[in-house]
N, C-alpha and C positions, 0 to 999 in steps of 0.2 A: 485473441487477447485473453489471457487467463484472468479471472476475476473471482473473488471470494468475499463473503460477508461473515463477520465474526461477531458473536455476542460475547461480551466480556464483563467481568465483575469488578472492573476498575473504573474510576472516574475518567472523564474526557481528558483532564490534565495529566493524570497518571499514565493514561494510554499514550498520550503525545510523548511524554518522557521516555517510555519504553521503546516506542518506535524510533525516536530520535537517536537513542543509544544504538539501536540495531543498524542504523543507517550512517554510522560515523565515517564509513569509507565512501559514501555517496555525496554527490553535490546537491545541496538543497536548492530548489528552484522557487518554491513558494511556500509560505506558512501564514495561516490566519486562524484566529480563535474568536468566535463571536458568542456573546452572552445575551440570551433573549429573556433573561429573568426566570424566576421560579425553577432554578437549576436546569434549565434547558439551554444546552450549548451545542455549538457546531464548529468543528475544526476541519481545516483542509490543509493537507501537506502534499508537496510534490517533490520528487527526487529524480535525478538521472545518474546513470553510471555507465562508464565506458570500460569494456573488457578488452584490454590491449592485445592479448595473445590471439584472440579470435576475431578481432576487429568488430566486435558486437557492441551495440548500444542498447540500453534498457531504460525504461522510465516507469516510475511508480506514481500513481495518483491515489491518495488516501483520504477518505472522508470519515470523520468520527462524529457521532451525534449522540445526545441523550435527550430525546424528545418524549420517550415513553417509559421512563424510570429505569432503564438500563442502557449501558453504552453499547452502541452498534458501530462497527468498523467495516467499511467497504474499501476493498483494495482492488485496483485495476492495474495491470502491468502490460507493457508492450515492449517489443524489442525489434531490432533489425541488424543487418550486417552490411559491411561495405563490399559486397560481392560484385564481380564484374558484370554478371548477367542477372543475377537474382538477389533479392534482399530477403533472406531467411534469418530468423532469430536464433536458430540452433539451440533452442531451449533456454536462452538467456532470460526471457520474460518470466517463464515459470520459476526458474531458480531465484530470480529477484523477488517474486511474490513470496516465496517460501522463507525469505529472511524475516518478513513481517510475521508470518505464521509462527515461526520459531520464537520470536520475541514475545508474542501474545500467549504462548502455550501455558505459562503459569496462571493466567487469569481467564483462560478460555472456558466458556460455558457451552457454546454451540458454534458450529461451522456450517456455512451454506455455500455450495458451489453454484455460482450464478451462471446462467447461459449467456454466451457472447451474442452480441447483435450481429446479424448478417451484414456483409459489406454491400 
């Protein structure tokens, strides 16, 4: 599963809006914004997308927080296909993750490639 962490110079709310615009062709599954006071916020977004031509499915889980004075965005993507013998994502998960990366590019400060957990 491809996963990335981004440090951005936008607020949590502005970051949510940027990501929502980038996912207009996706199906929203979950959205939550929690305010802990003192400008500490946590947002969770989840989307899914079906790629008809390749029979691929992809999902995005996005966590946005500002607990340390800057907004941090963690994105995890996963994908699969409707193969007869194998379920391979054929790059759909990585492509889906890049839609968020592209949306955040104007406000990006730093990008961190997170290691995937072993199965």
